[in-house]
KEKE-3310 file (N, C-alpha, C; in steps of 0.2 Angstrom, whole numbers, plus 5000, padded with zeros to 4 digits):
npx = (5220:5237:5248:5263:5280:5293:5310:5327:5338:5352:5360:5369:5371:5358:5353:5342:5326:5316:5301:5294:5284:5271:5269:5281:5289:5300:5310:5321:5329:5347:5360:5376:5386:5380:5377:5390:5395:5387:5388:5401:5410:5421:5418:5425:5427:5414:5411:5419:5414:5402:5406:5411:5400:5397:5390:5377:5371:5354:5349:5354:5358:5353:5359:5369:5375:5375:5375:5363:5358:5348:5341:5340:5350:5361:5364:5370:5381:5388:5392:5400:5410:5416:5420:5430:5439:5446:5455:5450:5448:5439:5432:5429:5422:5411:5405:5401:5392:5382:5377:5366:5362:5367:5376:5385:5391:5398:5407:5414:5420:5428:5437:5444:5450:5460:5467:5473:5480:5490:5496:5501:5511:5519:5524:5532:5541:5547:5554:5563:5570:5575:5585:5594:5598:5604:5614:5615:5619:5614:5600:5594:5590:5577:5571:5567:5576:5573:5576:5574:5571:5569:5561:5565:5558:5547:5545:5535:5540:5543:5553:5561:5568:5565:5561:5559:5548:5539:5538:5528:5516:5520:5524:5511:5503:5511:5511:5498:5496:5505:5499:5487:5491:5496:5487:5488:5498:5495:5491:5494:5507:5512:5518:5520:5535:5547:5561:5576:5588:5597:5600:5586:5580:5578:5587:5592:5588:5586:5589:5572:5563:5548:5541:5530:5526:5523:5513:5517:5528:5539:5556:5557:5546:5537:5528:5528:5540:5549:5558:5569:5569:5582:5583:5585:5593:5586:5586:5576:5565:5549:5537:5525:5511:5512:5526:5531:5532:5542:5554:5556:5556:5569:5576:5573:5579:5593:5594:5593:5605:5615:5613:5617:5631:5636:5637:5646:5641:5635:5626:5618:5611:5601:5592:5575:5557:5544:5528:5515:5501:5484:5486:5478:5468:5473:5476:5485:5493:5494:5503:5512:5522:5538:5555:5569:5584:5593:5604:5621:5630:5640:5658:5668:5682:5693:5692:5695:5708:5713:5711:5720:5732:5733:5733:5745:5754:5752:5757:5770:5773)
npy = (5567:5568:5554:5550:5552:5541:5543:5541:5537:5538:5550:5549:5535:5530:5521:5513:5521:5535:5543:5557:5571:5573:5586:5592:5588:5592:5597:5607:5619:5621:5633:5632:5635:5633:5620:5614:5616:5609:5596:5593:5594:5603:5618:5618:5604:5600:5606:5599:5586:5588:5590:5578:5570:5564:5569:5578:5595:5600:5611:5623:5639:5647:5659:5664:5652:5647:5635:5625:5614:5600:5597:5583:5577:5577:5565:5557:5565:5566:5553:5551:5560:5553:5541:5546:5549:5538:5537:5533:5531:5541:5535:5523:5527:5532:5520:5514:5523:5524:5511:5498:5496:5484:5479:5490:5489:5477:5481:5490:5482:5474:5484:5488:5477:5475:5487:5483:5472:5479:5488:5478:5472:5483:5486:5475:5477:5489:5485:5476:5486:5493:5485:5484:5497:5500:5490:5480:5464:5457:5459:5450:5441:5441:5432:5415:5401:5385:5367:5352:5335:5331:5320:5309:5314:5312:5324:5334:5346:5363:5374:5390:5405:5420:5437:5447:5455:5447:5436:5432:5430:5420:5409:5406:5402:5391:5382:5379:5373:5361:5355:5351:5342:5333:5324:5313:5306:5300:5310:5325:5325:5332:5348:5361:5368:5381:5383:5392:5393:5403:5421:5431:5446:5463:5464:5451:5434:5422:5404:5399:5386:5378:5366:5352:5339:5322:5307:5295:5292:5292:5295:5294:5298:5305:5315:5326:5336:5327:5324:5318:5323:5324:5316:5326:5336:5350:5368:5381:5395:5401:5410:5424:5429:5442:5444:5438:5445:5453:5466:5461:5448:5444:5446:5435:5424:5429:5428:5414:5410:5416:5410:5397:5400:5404:5393:5385:5378:5373:5376:5363:5362:5372:5387:5387:5391:5385:5381:5379:5380:5386:5399:5409:5410:5414:5426:5442:5440:5427:5411:5405:5400:5393:5398:5389:5380:5367:5357:5354:5339:5340:5339:5326:5328:5321:5320:5333:5333:5324:5330:5341:5334:5328:5339:5345:5335:5335:5348:5346:5337)
npz = (5611:5606:5602:5611:5604:5601:5604:5601:5615:5616:5607:5597:5592:5592:5602:5612:5619:5622:5627:5620:5621:5608:5603:5605:5596:5583:5569:5566:5555:5556:5557:5549:5558:5571:5569:5567:5580:5588:5583:5585:5574:5563:5553:5542:5540:5538:5526:5518:5519:5513:5500:5496:5497:5509:5520:5517:5517:5522:5516:5505:5502:5487:5482:5491:5494:5507:5520:5528:5541:5546:5562:5564:5558:5566:5574:5564:5560:5572:5574:5562:5567:5578:5572:5563:5573:5575:5565:5553:5536:5525:5515:5521:5532:5525:5520:5532:5538:5529:5529:5535:5553:5559:5549:5548:5560:5558:5548:5555:5565:5556:5551:5563:5566:5556:5559:5572:5568:5560:5569:5578:5570:5567:5580:5582:5572:5576:5587:5581:5574:5584:5590:5579:5578:5591:5591:5600:5604:5614:5615:5607:5616:5619:5612:5615:5613:5608:5607:5597:5591:5574:5564:5550:5534:5519:5507:5496:5485:5479:5471:5469:5463:5471:5475:5490:5490:5483:5490:5500:5493:5484:5492:5498:5487:5482:5492:5493:5481:5482:5493:5488:5479:5488:5492:5483:5488:5500:5508:5518:5530:5540:5547:5535:5527:5524:5515:5516:5504:5501:5504:5505:5500:5496:5486:5484:5479:5484:5481:5486:5494:5495:5506:5508:5519:5516:5517:5511:5498:5484:5479:5466:5460:5447:5443:5452:5461:5473:5488:5500:5517:5528:5545:5559:5572:5579:5581:5587:5587:5592:5584:5584:5574:5570:5571:5560:5548:5536:5538:5551:5555:5553:5564:5572:5565:5566:5580:5583:5575:5583:5595:5591:5588:5600:5607:5601:5590:5574:5559:5550:5539:5527:5534:5540:5539:5549:5547:5557:5559:5555:5544:5539:5548:5560:5572:5575:5587:5589:5589:5576:5568:5567:5567:5562:5563:5556:5566:5566:5571:5585:5584:5591:5603:5599:5585:5581:5584:5576:5564:5565:5565:5553:5545:5549:5544:5531:5528:5530:5520)
capx = (5227:5242:5252:5270:5284:5299:5316:5333:5341:5359:5359:5374:5370:5351:5352:5337:5321:5312:5294:5294:5277:5271:5269:5287:5293:5302:5316:5322:5336:5352:5365:5382:5390:5377:5377:5396:5396:5383:5390:5408:5414:5422:5414:5429:5426:5407:5411:5423:5410:5397:5409:5412:5393:5396:5385:5374:5366:5347:5347:5359:5355:5355:5363:5374:5379:5375:5372:5359:5357:5342:5343:5339:5356:5366:5367:5375:5387:5392:5395:5406:5416:5419:5424:5436:5444:5449:5459:5447:5448:5433:5428:5426:5417:5405:5402:5398:5387:5376:5375:5361:5366:5371:5381:5389:5395:5403:5412:5418:5424:5434:5442:5448:5454:5465:5471:5476:5486:5495:5499:5505:5516:5523:5527:5538:5546:5550:5558:5568:5574:5579:5590:5599:5601:5608:5619:5616:5617:5610:5593:5591:5588:5570:5568:5569:5578:5572:5578:5570:5573:5565:5562:5565:5552:5547:5542:5534:5543:5543:5559:5561:5571:5560:5563:5556:5541:5535:5538:5522:5511:5522:5523:5505:5501:5515:5509:5491:5497:5508:5494:5482:5495:5498:5481:5490:5503:5493:5489:5499:5509:5516:5518:5524:5540:5550:5569:5580:5595:5601:5597:5580:5579:5576:5593:5594:5582:5586:5582:5568:5560:5542:5540:5525:5528:5517:5513:5520:5531:5545:5560:5557:5539:5539:5523:5530:5547:5549:5564:5569:5572:5585:5581:5590:5592:5584:5586:5571:5561:5542:5535:5518:5510:5515:5533:5533:5533:5549:5560:5557:5557:5576:5579:5573:5585:5599:5594:5595:5611:5619:5613:5622:5638:5638:5638:5651:5638:5634:5620:5619:5607:5598:5587:5568:5551:5540:5521:5511:5494:5481:5489:5473:5463:5477:5477:5492:5496:5494:5509:5510:5528:5545:5561:5572:5590:5596:5610:5626:5632:5647:5663:5672:5688:5698:5691:5699:5715:5715:5711:5726:5738:5733:5735:5752:5757:5751:5761:5777:5775)
capy = (5568:5565:5549:5552:5550:5538:5545:5538:5540:5539:5554:5547:5529:5529:5516:5515:5525:5538:5546:5564:5573:5574:5593:5595:5586:5597:5596:5614:5620:5624:5636:5628:5636:5629:5612:5612:5616:5603:5590:5593:5594:5610:5620:5615:5597:5599:5608:5593:5580:5590:5589:5571:5567:5560:5573:5584:5600:5600:5617:5627:5645:5647:5665:5665:5646:5646:5629:5624:5607:5598:5594:5576:5575:5577:5559:5555:5570:5564:5546:5553:5563:5548:5537:5549:5549:5531:5538:5529:5534:5544:5530:5518:5530:5533:5514:5512:5528:5522:5504:5496:5496:5478:5479:5495:5486:5472:5484:5493:5477:5472:5489:5488:5471:5477:5491:5479:5468:5484:5490:5473:5472:5489:5485:5470:5481:5494:5481:5474:5491:5496:5480:5486:5504:5499:5486:5476:5458:5453:5461:5444:5437:5441:5426:5409:5396:5378:5361:5346:5330:5331:5314:5309:5315:5313:5330:5337:5353:5368:5379:5396:5412:5425:5442:5448:5458:5442:5430:5430:5427:5414:5404:5404:5398:5385:5378:5377:5368:5355:5352:5348:5336:5328:5319:5308:5303:5298:5316:5329:5321:5336:5355:5363:5373:5385:5383:5397:5391:5409:5426:5434:5453:5467:5463:5444:5430:5415:5402:5397:5380:5376:5359:5349:5332:5318:5301:5290:5295:5289:5300:5293:5301:5310:5320:5332:5335:5324:5323:5315:5327:5319:5317:5330:5340:5357:5373:5385:5400:5401:5417:5426:5431:5449:5444:5434:5449:5456:5463:5460:5441:5443:5446:5428:5421:5431:5425:5406:5409:5418:5404:5392:5402:5405:5386:5382:5374:5376:5374:5357:5363:5379:5388:5387:5393:5379:5384:5373:5381:5389:5405:5414:5410:5416:5433:5444:5438:5419:5408:5402:5399:5392:5399:5384:5378:5360:5358:5349:5336:5342:5334:5324:5331:5317:5322:5339:5332:5320:5335:5345:5330:5327:5346:5345:5330:5338:5353:5343:5335)
capz = (5613:5602:5605:5612:5599:5603:5601:5604:5621:5613:5601:5592:5589:5592:5606:5618:5617:5627:5625:5619:5618:5600:5602:5606:5590:5577:5565:5564:5552:5560:5553:5549:5564:5576:5568:5568:5587:5592:5580:5586:5568:5561:5547:5536:5539:5535:5519:5515:5519:5508:5493:5495:5498:5515:5524:5513:5520:5521:5512:5502:5499:5480:5480:5495:5495:5514:5521:5534:5542:5550:5569:5564:5555:5571:5576:5559:5560:5578:5572:5558:5571:5582:5567:5561:5578:5574:5559:5548:5530:5523:5511:5525:5536:5521:5520:5539:5539:5524:5530:5540:5559:5560:5543:5550:5566:5555:5545:5560:5567:5551:5551:5569:5566:5552:5563:5577:5564:5558:5575:5581:5565:5568:5586:5581:5567:5580:5592:5577:5572:5590:5590:5574:5580:5597:5590:5606:5602:5619:5614:5604:5621:5619:5609:5618:5608:5610:5603:5596:5586:5569:5560:5542:5530:5512:5506:5490:5485:5474:5472:5465:5464:5472:5479:5496:5489:5480:5494:5504:5488:5481:5497:5499:5481:5481:5498:5491:5475:5485:5498:5484:5476:5493:5492:5479:5491:5507:5512:5522:5535:5545:5545:5529:5529:5519:5516:5512:5502:5500:5506:5501:5502:5490:5481:5483:5477:5487:5480:5491:5493:5499:5507:5511:5520:5514:5521:5507:5492:5482:5476:5459:5458:5441:5442:5456:5464:5479:5491:5507:5521:5533:5552:5562:5578:5577:5586:5584:5591:5590:5583:5583:5567:5569:5570:5554:5543:5534:5540:5558:5556:5553:5571:5574:5562:5570:5587:5582:5573:5588:5600:5589:5589:5607:5610:5597:5585:5567:5555:5546:5532:5527:5539:5537:5543:5549:5548:5560:5561:5549:5544:5538:5554:5566:5574:5575:5593:5589:5587:5569:5564:5570:5563:5564:5560:5558:5570:5565:5577:5587:5583:5597:5603:5595:5578:5580:5585:5570:5558:5565:5564:5546:5542:5550:5540:5524:5527:5530:5513)
cpx = (5232:5246:5259:5274:5291:5305:5322:5336:5348:5358:5364:5372:5363:5349:5347:5332:5318:5306:5295:5287:5277:5272:5276:5292:5294:5308:5319:5329:5340:5357:5371:5386:5387:5378:5384:5398:5393:5385:5398:5413:5415:5419:5418:5428:5419:5407:5414:5418:5404:5400:5409:5405:5392:5391:5383:5370:5359:5345:5353:5356:5358:5360:5369:5378:5379:5372:5368:5358:5351:5345:5344:5346:5362:5369:5372:5381:5391:5395:5401:5412:5419:5423:5430:5442:5448:5454:5456:5446:5440:5429:5425:5421:5410:5401:5398:5392:5381:5374:5370:5365:5370:5377:5387:5394:5400:5408:5417:5423:5430:5439:5447:5452:5461:5470:5476:5482:5491:5499:5504:5512:5521:5527:5533:5543:5550:5556:5564:5573:5578:5585:5596:5602:5606:5614:5620:5614:5613:5602:5590:5588:5580:5567:5571:5570:5577:5575:5573:5573:5567:5566:5562:5558:5553:5543:5541:5537:5542:5549:5559:5565:5566:5563:5558:5549:5536:5534:5532:5517:5513:5522:5516:5502:5505:5513:5502:5492:5500:5503:5489:5485:5496:5493:5483:5495:5501:5491:5495:5501:5513:5516:5522:5529:5543:5557:5572:5587:5599:5597:5591:5579:5577:5581:5594:5588:5583:5591:5579:5564:5554:5542:5534:5526:5522:5518:5517:5522:5537:5549:5560:5550:5541:5534:5525:5536:5546:5556:5564:5573:5575:5582:5587:5588:5591:5584:5581:5568:5554:5540:5527:5517:5513:5522:5536:5535:5540:5549:5561:5558:5565:5579:5578:5578:5592:5599:5596:5602:5616:5619:5617:5629:5640:5640:5643:5648:5637:5628:5622:5616:5605:5593:5580:5563:5547:5533:5517:5504:5491:5482:5483:5468:5466:5476:5484:5496:5496:5500:5507:5516:5534:5550:5566:5579:5592:5603:5615:5629:5639:5652:5667:5679:5693:5698:5695:5706:5718:5716:5718:5732:5738:5735:5743:5756:5757:5756:5768:5779:5776)
cpy = (5564:5560:5552:5549:5547:5540:5542:5541:5542:5543:5553:5541:5527:5522:5517:5520:5529:5542:5553:5566:5575:5582:5596:5593:5591:5595:5602:5614:5624:5627:5632:5629:5633:5622:5610:5611:5610:5596:5588:5591:5602:5611:5618:5608:5596:5601:5602:5587:5581:5588:5582:5567:5563:5563:5579:5589:5599:5605:5621:5633:5646:5654:5666:5658:5644:5640:5629:5616:5606:5595:5586:5573:5575:5570:5556:5559:5568:5557:5547:5555:5558:5543:5540:5550:5542:5531:5534:5533:5536:5539:5525:5521:5531:5526:5512:5517:5526:5515:5503:5495:5490:5477:5484:5492:5481:5475:5488:5488:5475:5478:5489:5482:5472:5482:5488:5475:5473:5486:5484:5472:5477:5489:5481:5473:5485:5490:5478:5480:5494:5491:5482:5492:5504:5495:5481:5469:5454:5455:5455:5440:5437:5435:5420:5403:5389:5373:5356:5341:5330:5324:5315:5310:5315:5319:5332:5344:5357:5373:5384:5402:5417:5431:5443:5450:5453:5436:5428:5426:5420:5408:5401:5400:5391:5380:5375:5371:5361:5352:5348:5341:5330:5322:5313:5304:5301:5304:5319:5326:5325:5343:5357:5368:5376:5385:5388:5395:5397:5415:5429:5441:5457:5467:5456:5440:5423:5410:5400:5391:5379:5369:5357:5342:5328:5311:5295:5293:5291:5295:5299:5295:5306:5316:5327:5330:5332:5323:5321:5321:5323:5321:5322:5333:5347:5362:5378:5390:5400:5409:5418:5428:5438:5449:5441:5439:5451:5463:5461:5452:5439:5443:5439:5424:5422:5428:5418:5406:5411:5413:5399:5394:5402:5398:5382:5377:5377:5373:5368:5358:5370:5380:5388:5390:5387:5382:5378:5374:5385:5396:5410:5415:5413:5424:5435:5442:5430:5417:5404:5399:5398:5394:5394:5383:5371:5361:5352:5346:5338:5337:5332:5327:5328:5319:5328:5338:5328:5325:5339:5341:5329:5333:5347:5341:5332:5343:5351:5340:5340)
cpz = (5609:5606:5606:5606:5603:5600:5604:5610:5619:5607:5596:5588:5589:5596:5611:5615:5623:5624:5625:5617:5611:5599:5602:5600:5585:5574:5562:5560:5556:5555:5554:5555:5570:5575:5569:5576:5590:5589:5582:5580:5566:5555:5541:5535:5536:5528:5515:5514:5514:5501:5491:5496:5504:5520:5521:5518:5518:5516:5511:5499:5492:5478:5484:5496:5503:5516:5528:5534:5546:5557:5568:5561:5560:5573:5570:5559:5566:5577:5567:5562:5575:5577:5565:5567:5579:5568:5554:5542:5528:5519:5516:5530:5532:5521:5526:5540:5535:5525:5535:5547:5560:5555:5545:5555:5563:5552:5549:5563:5562:5551:5557:5569:5562:5555:5568:5574:5562:5564:5578:5576:5566:5575:5586:5577:5572:5585:5587:5575:5578:5591:5586:5576:5586:5596:5596:5605:5608:5619:5610:5609:5622:5616:5613:5613:5611:5605:5602:5591:5580:5565:5553:5539:5523:5511:5498:5490:5478:5476:5467:5467:5465:5477:5485:5495:5486:5484:5497:5499:5486:5486:5498:5493:5480:5486:5496:5485:5478:5490:5494:5481:5482:5494:5488:5482:5499:5511:5516:5528:5541:5543:5539:5531:5523:5520:5512:5511:5501:5503:5502:5504:5496:5484:5480:5483:5479:5483:5486:5489:5498:5499:5510:5513:5519:5517:5517:5500:5490:5478:5468:5456:5452:5440:5446:5459:5471:5481:5498:5511:5527:5540:5554:5569:5576:5582:5583:5589:5588:5590:5582:5576:5565:5568:5564:5548:5542:5535:5547:5560:5556:5560:5574:5571:5565:5577:5587:5580:5579:5594:5598:5590:5596:5610:5605:5592:5579:5564:5550:5539:5533:5532:5536:5542:5543:5551:5551:5562:5555:5549:5543:5544:5560:5566:5575:5581:5594:5586:5581:5566:5569:5565:5566:5560:5561:5561:5568:5571:5579:5586:5590:5597:5599:5588:5577:5580:5578:5564:5559:5563:5556:5542:5543:5545:5533:5523:5527:5523:5509)
residu = (MET:SER:GLU:PRO:VAL:LEU:GLU:PRO:VAL:ASP:ALA:VAL:LEU:GLY:VAL:GLY:VAL:PHE:ALA:ARG:PRO:ALA:ALA:ALA:VAL:SER:ASP:PRO:LEU:LEU:THR:ILE:GLY:VAL:PHE:ALA:ARG:ARG:SER:ARG:LEU:SER:MET:LYS:ALA:LEU:ARG:LEU:TYR:ASP:ARG:GLN:GLY:LEU:LEU:ARG:PRO:ALA:HIS:VAL:ASP:SER:SER:SER:GLY:TYR:ARG:ARG:TYR:ARG:GLU:SER:GLN:LEU:PRO:THR:ALA:ARG:LEU:ILE:ALA:MET:LEU:ARG:ARG:LEU:ASP:MET:PRO:LEU:ALA:THR:VAL:ALA:GLU:ILE:VAL:SER:ALA:PRO:ARG:LEU:ASP:GLY:ALA:GLY:LEU:LEU:ALA:GLU:TYR:TRP:SER:ALA:VAL:GLU:ARG:ARG:ILE:ALA:SER:GLN:ARG:GLU:LEU:THR:ALA:HIS:LEU:ARG:VAL:ARG:LEU:LEU:GLY:ASP:GLU:ARG:SER:PHE:GLY:ARG:PHE:GLU:VAL:HIS:GLU:ARG:ASP:VAL:PRO:GLU:GLN:MET:VAL:LEU:THR:GLU:GLN:ARG:HIS:VAL:ARG:VAL:GLU:GLU:LEU:PRO:THR:TRP:ILE:GLY:THR:ALA:THR:GLU:ARG:LEU:THR:ARG:ARG:ALA:ALA:ASP:PHE:GLY:GLY:VAL:ALA:GLY:PRO:GLY:PHE:VAL:VAL:TYR:HIS:GLY:GLU:VAL:ASN:HIS:ASP:SER:ASP:GLY:PRO:VAL:GLU:VAL:CYS:VAL:PRO:VAL:ALA:SER:ALA:SER:GLU:ALA:SER:ALA:ALA:VAL:ALA:VAL:ARG:ARG:GLU:PRO:ALA:HIS:ARG:GLY:ALA:TYR:VAL:ARG:LEU:ARG:LYS:ALA:GLN:VAL:GLU:TYR:PRO:GLN:ILE:LEU:SER:ALA:PHE:ASP:ALA:VAL:ALA:GLN:TRP:LEU:SER:GLU:ARG:GLY:LEU:SER:ALA:ALA:ALA:SER:PRO:ARG:GLU:VAL:TYR:PHE:THR:ASP:TRP:SER:ALA:ALA:GLY:PRO:ASN:ASP:GLU:VAL:CYS:ASP:VAL:ALA:PHE:PRO:VAL:ALA:ALA:PRO:GLN:PRO:PRO:HIS:ALA:HIS:MET:ALA:THR:ARG:THR:SER:SER:THR:ALA:ALA:SER:ALA:ARG)
# end
C-alpha cells in the first residue's frame, strides 16, 4: 500500500500539513482562465507576471502562445495576489516569492516598516497642511509647549549654508564627525542640537550650525571649532520622529513662536532642534527631538519707562 503524501493545509503559505492518499496526488495543467479564477489574479496580471519572470506558465503552446499553469503553482500565485494588495512593487514581490520562507518573512517586515514610516510622515504632513489651509492659528494648540532651564555648555560646532534637500544628510554626517572629535574633549556631555541662524527652505540656506556638547574644552582649541553656549531659559515642544520631516516640522517652530508672542516674550537666540535619542533606532512614533527657542528675560516695567523717557529726551534735543 502506498504511503500517504503530506500536503499543506494553508494552500497559500504552506503552513501545516494533512495526509492525502498517494493515489489522489496529481499536478494537472490548468488553462489560464481556470488558473486566473482559482488564483484570484486576472489574466492580464498573469501575462504581466510572465513577461517579468515573476510567475512563468508551466507550458506555452508554440503555435498559439496559449499559457497553461500547474495546479502546484497556485500557492505562489495566491501569495503574489495578497502581496500586491499591500501596494507592494513587483520587484519586492519577486524578492519575497523567490526567497526562503524565513528570509521572505523578514523582507515583508522590512517593507511594512517602511510603509508605516511613510504613512506616519504623511499623516503629520496632512495635519501641517490643514493648519496652513485653514489659517487657524489655534490649530497650533495640538503642540504642548514646555519650559526648562538649560545650563551653560561648551560645544564643538560645524556651520554651513545648506538648502533643505541637503539638510538631513549634512546634519547626520556633521554630527558623526563632531561626535568622534568629542573623544578628545572628555566625551559627549549632552544631546546634540542644530541651530538655525537663518531660514532653510528650497530658496534659503541658513546658515545652519550643528553642535555637540563636550565635557571639557577651551574656546582657544585650534583643531576644531568650539564655542560657549550660554545658559538660558528655553521654551520647547517635543516631537515624534514622523513630525521632524520638512515641511511639517515648521508647525512646531510656529507653535513655539506663537506661544512666546502670546505671552509678550521674545527669543534670545536662534531656534534649534535638540536630538536626545538614537535617531536611527527610533520608530516613527517615538519621541526624538525638541524644537526649542531660548527665551529672552522679560524687562521689568521700570525698564520700559526708562526707555520711553530717554526717547522723549532725545526727541527734545
